[in-house]
C-alpha positions as CSV (number, residue, x, y, z in Angstrom):
1,M,96.8,109.8,128.4
2,L,94.3,110.5,125.9
3,E,91.4,112.2,128.1
4,R,94.6,113.7,130.1
5,F,95.7,115.8,127.2
6,A,92.0,116.3,126.1
7,I,92.9,114.4,123.0
8,R,90.0,112.8,120.7
9,K,90.4,109.6,119.9
10,L,90.4,108.7,116.0
11,H,91.2,112.2,115.2
12,C,94.3,114.5,114.9
13,T,94.1,117.2,117.9
14,T,96.2,120.1,117.7
15,L,98.1,121.1,120.9
16,P,100.3,124.2,121.5
17,L,104.1,123.5,121.5
18,P,104.7,123.7,125.3
19,R,101.5,121.0,125.4
20,S,103.4,119.0,122.7
21,V,106.5,118.7,124.8
22,E,104.8,118.2,127.8
23,L,103.0,115.2,126.1
24,A,106.6,114.0,124.5
25,A,107.6,113.9,128.4
26,T,104.9,112.3,129.4
27,I,105.3,109.3,126.8
28,E,108.9,109.1,127.7
29,A,108.2,108.8,131.4
30,T,105.9,105.4,130.9
31,G,108.6,103.8,129.9
32,A,106.9,103.1,126.8
33,E,108.5,102.0,123.5
34,A,108.5,105.0,121.1
35,R,110.0,105.3,117.6
36,F,110.9,108.0,115.9
37,L,110.4,107.8,111.7
38,P,109.6,109.8,109.1
39,G,105.6,109.7,108.2
40,G,102.8,111.5,106.8
41,C,100.0,110.3,105.3
42,G,100.9,111.3,101.6
43,A,104.7,110.5,101.9
44,N,103.4,107.3,102.8
45,M,101.6,106.5,99.6
46,A,104.4,108.0,97.8
47,A,107.0,105.7,99.3
48,W,104.7,102.9,98.1
49,L,104.2,104.0,94.7
50,A,107.7,104.1,94.2
51,K,108.2,100.9,95.6
52,L,105.2,99.6,92.9
53,G,106.9,101.0,90.1
54,T,104.8,104.2,89.6
55,P,106.4,107.4,89.1
56,V,105.0,109.8,91.9
57,S,105.6,113.3,92.8
58,V,104.9,115.1,96.2
59,V,104.3,118.8,96.7
60,A,104.5,119.0,100.9
61,P,105.7,121.6,103.6
62,F,109.3,120.7,104.7
63,G,110.7,122.9,107.8
64,R,114.1,124.3,107.5
65,D,115.5,121.7,109.9
66,A,117.0,118.1,110.4
67,N,113.6,117.0,110.9
68,G,112.8,118.2,107.0
69,D,116.0,117.1,105.8
70,L,115.1,113.5,107.1
71,A,111.3,113.7,105.1
72,R,113.0,114.9,102.1
73,S,116.1,112.4,101.8
74,D,114.0,109.4,102.7
75,L,111.8,110.0,99.4
76,E,114.3,110.9,97.5
77,R,115.9,107.8,97.9
78,R,113.4,106.2,97.0
79,G,113.2,107.6,93.6
80,V,110.2,110.2,94.8
81,R,110.4,113.4,93.2
82,V,110.0,116.1,95.4
83,A,108.3,119.2,94.1
84,G,107.2,120.6,97.4
85,F,108.8,123.7,98.9
86,D,110.6,124.7,102.1
87,Y,109.0,127.3,105.0
88,D,110.7,129.2,107.7
89,G,109.9,127.0,110.6
90,P,110.3,123.7,112.2
91,H,108.9,120.3,110.2
92,S,105.7,119.3,111.6
93,L,105.9,116.5,113.9
94,I,102.6,114.0,114.5
95,Y,102.3,112.2,117.4
96,T,100.7,108.5,116.7
97,L,99.2,107.3,119.7
98,I,98.1,102.9,119.7
99,T,95.7,102.0,121.8
100,E,94.6,98.3,122.9
101,D,92.2,98.2,120.0
102,R,94.7,98.7,117.6
103,E,93.5,102.1,116.3
104,R,95.2,105.2,115.9
105,T,94.9,108.3,117.4
106,F,97.2,111.4,116.2
107,A,98.2,115.1,118.0
108,D,100.6,116.8,116.5
109,Y,101.7,120.8,117.7
110,C,100.7,124.3,116.4
111,H,103.7,126.2,114.6
112,G,101.9,129.0,113.2
113,V,103.1,128.7,110.0
114,R,100.9,129.5,106.7
115,Y,101.9,127.2,104.1
116,D,101.8,128.9,100.1
117,L,100.8,125.3,98.2
118,L,99.7,126.6,94.9
119,D,102.6,127.4,93.5
120,S,104.5,124.1,94.2
121,A,101.1,121.8,93.0
122,R,100.8,123.5,90.2
123,A,103.6,121.5,89.1
124,L,101.2,118.1,89.4
125,K,98.7,119.4,86.5
126,R,100.8,117.2,83.8
127,E,100.2,113.8,86.2
128,S,97.5,111.7,85.5
129,I,96.4,111.2,89.1
130,V,96.6,113.7,91.8
131,A,95.9,112.1,95.3
132,I,94.7,115.2,98.0
133,D,96.0,114.3,101.5
134,G,93.4,115.1,104.2
135,Y,95.7,116.4,106.7
136,L,96.5,119.4,104.4
137,L,93.1,120.9,104.9
138,L,93.9,121.0,108.2
139,R,96.9,123.4,107.7
140,L,96.9,127.4,107.5
141,G,96.8,128.4,103.8
142,A,97.3,124.9,102.5
143,A,93.5,124.0,101.9
144,D,93.2,127.6,100.0
145,G,96.0,126.3,98.1
146,V,94.2,122.9,97.3
147,H,90.8,124.8,96.7
148,A,92.5,127.0,94.0
149,Y,94.7,124.4,92.3
150,L,90.8,122.5,92.0
151,R,89.5,125.5,90.8
152,E,92.5,126.0,87.9
153,E,92.4,124.2,84.1
154,R,93.4,120.8,84.5
155,P,94.3,117.7,82.0
156,I,90.5,116.7,80.8
157,G,90.7,112.8,82.5
158,Q,92.9,113.9,85.4
159,H,92.1,111.8,88.4
160,I,91.7,113.5,91.4
161,V,91.7,110.6,94.2
162,F,90.5,112.4,98.0
163,C,92.4,110.9,101.1
164,P,91.0,112.1,104.5
165,G,93.1,110.4,106.5
166,D,91.2,111.1,109.7
167,V,87.6,112.0,110.8
168,S,89.3,115.3,112.3
169,V,89.4,116.3,108.6
170,L,86.0,116.1,107.9
171,T,84.7,117.5,110.7
172,D,87.2,120.1,111.5
173,A,87.6,120.7,107.7
174,A,84.3,120.7,106.8
175,D,83.4,123.1,104.1
176,A,87.2,122.4,102.9
177,S,86.5,118.5,102.2
178,A,83.1,119.1,100.9
179,F,84.8,121.3,98.2
180,V,87.3,118.2,97.2
181,L,84.3,115.6,97.5
182,E,82.5,117.6,94.8
183,R,85.8,117.4,92.6
184,C,87.0,114.4,93.3
185,S,86.9,111.2,90.9
186,H,88.0,108.8,93.7
187,L,87.2,108.1,97.4
188,V,89.4,106.2,99.6
189,M,88.5,106.1,103.4
190,N,87.9,104.0,106.4
191,R,84.9,102.9,107.9
192,N,84.9,105.3,110.5
193,E,85.6,108.5,108.1
194,A,82.6,106.6,106.0
195,A,80.1,106.9,108.8
196,A,80.8,110.3,109.6
197,L,80.0,111.2,105.6
198,F,76.7,109.0,105.5
199,P,75.7,108.6,109.3
200,G,73.9,105.7,110.0
201,G,73.9,104.4,106.5
202,S,74.7,100.9,105.1
203,D,77.9,100.3,103.2
204,A,75.6,99.5,100.6
205,D,73.9,103.0,101.1
206,V,77.3,104.5,101.1
207,V,78.5,103.1,97.9
208,A,75.2,103.9,96.1
209,G,75.3,108.0,97.4
210,L,79.0,108.1,96.0
211,R,78.4,106.1,92.7
212,A,75.5,108.9,92.4
213,R,78.2,111.7,92.3
214,G,80.4,109.6,90.1
215,I,82.8,108.6,92.7
216,A,84.6,105.3,92.6
217,G,86.8,104.3,95.3
218,A,87.0,101.9,98.3
219,I,86.6,101.5,102.3
220,T,88.8,99.9,104.4
221,Q,86.8,98.3,107.3
222,G,89.8,96.7,109.2
223,E,89.7,93.4,110.1
224,D,86.3,93.0,108.1
225,G,88.1,93.4,105.1
226,A,87.9,96.2,102.4
227,L,85.3,97.0,100.1
228,L,86.3,98.5,96.6
229,F,83.6,100.0,93.9
230,D,83.3,101.6,90.4
231,G,80.7,102.8,88.5
232,E,79.3,99.2,87.8
233,D,80.9,96.9,90.2
234,T,81.2,96.5,93.7
235,L,83.8,93.8,95.4
236,H,84.3,92.9,99.0
237,I,87.4,91.8,100.2
238,G,88.6,89.9,103.4
239,S,91.3,90.9,105.8
240,A,94.6,90.0,105.3
241,H,95.3,87.2,107.6
242,L,98.9,86.9,108.8
243,G,99.1,83.5,110.8
244,R,100.8,85.7,113.3
245,P,100.4,88.2,115.5
246,I,100.1,91.7,114.0
247,V,102.7,94.3,114.6
248,N,101.6,97.3,113.5
249,T,98.4,99.1,111.4
250,N,99.3,103.0,111.4
251,G,100.3,103.3,108.2
252,A,98.1,100.1,106.5
253,G,95.8,102.4,105.1
254,D,98.4,104.7,103.2
255,A,99.7,101.7,102.0
256,F,96.4,100.3,100.7
257,T,95.3,103.7,98.9
258,S,98.6,103.1,97.2
259,G,97.8,100.1,95.9
260,Y,94.5,101.3,94.8
261,M,96.0,104.0,93.1
262,H,98.6,101.8,91.3
263,G,95.6,99.8,89.8
264,L,93.9,102.7,88.6
265,D,97.2,103.9,86.9
266,R,97.4,100.6,85.5
267,S,93.7,100.6,84.5
268,L,93.4,96.9,86.8
269,S,90.2,95.1,87.8
270,L,88.8,95.8,91.1
271,A,90.0,92.4,92.0
272,E,93.6,93.3,91.0
273,T,93.4,96.3,92.6
274,A,92.5,94.9,95.8
275,R,94.9,92.1,95.9
276,I,98.0,94.8,95.2
277,A,96.3,97.2,97.8
278,T,96.0,94.1,100.4
279,D,99.4,92.7,99.8
280,C,101.1,96.4,100.6
281,A,98.7,96.6,103.8
282,S,99.6,93.1,104.6
283,E,103.7,94.4,104.8
284,I,102.7,96.8,106.9
285,L,101.1,95.2,109.7
286,D,104.1,93.1,109.8
287,S,106.1,96.0,110.1
288,K,107.1,98.6,112.7
289,A,107.6,101.2,110.3
290,A,104.5,103.1,108.3
291,R,106.2,103.1,105.1
292,P,107.9,100.0,103.2
293,A,111.8,99.4,104.5
294,L,114.1,101.3,102.7
295,S,116.9,99.9,104.4
296,S,118.4,98.0,108.0
297,E,119.0,101.9,108.9
298,V,117.0,103.0,112.1
299,F,116.1,106.6,112.1
300,T,117.4,108.1,115.3
301,T,117.0,112.0,114.9
302,A,115.9,113.3,118.2
303,P,112.6,115.4,117.5
304,A,113.4,119.6,117.8
305,G,112.0,121.5,120.5
């Protein structure tokens, strides 16, 4: 199916709306299990931070339709402050395709709406930590808003955490990604993204390269665990062993990143941060959703279009 629709594995491929509708019909025709759930890397991270007890705000575009209402209401019910904005257009819908190796590949549709992000982002200037979801850098206008926010005066000591989220962010939005990398203080990524940033480099090379730029962070490595590092120390932790089959991997990276940011917010040690981040990721591996359970409610809203 990835080949048929020219969807690049491990990337987020943007499809024209008619092609997106065709993809949905093809998935349905296979009889494969499909679920419709609120998601998005930044929103998933916010949901986790709220569960961990860290006050959190979200700036994101919300379409004026049933999907946008669902996305907003799910966050608000979790205690997340939505500082985002509405726009005239359908709310973004992402297809998450899981291959047999348990890697996820994304596809979305292009609705051509330009996002004006900056005014809403200014509401984050009083926050001690601002996480940038890399997928925003792929959206019309959003990268400009991120760029402008990072160029404006911000509180001394405000941590900027960059979460690329996908190899495609680093390749298709290379200039915007490079700009964020120059200004971030923390970088949380997976091993595929690390390989894209440092081709052929070992873990030690990646850590040394980032540390030289004053960047701390973490690299998730799937079944090999994760690597956390700051200006002085490096810590490798093993993967979570559930003792039962893994149900889902989509959203595990977002959960891990949330644990990392919670540790940063509480000034925890690398070891304690790693424990919390791993616990969060483990819960996703045992769930069918991409964020912590809110209730027993089953989301059945049909996608627009």
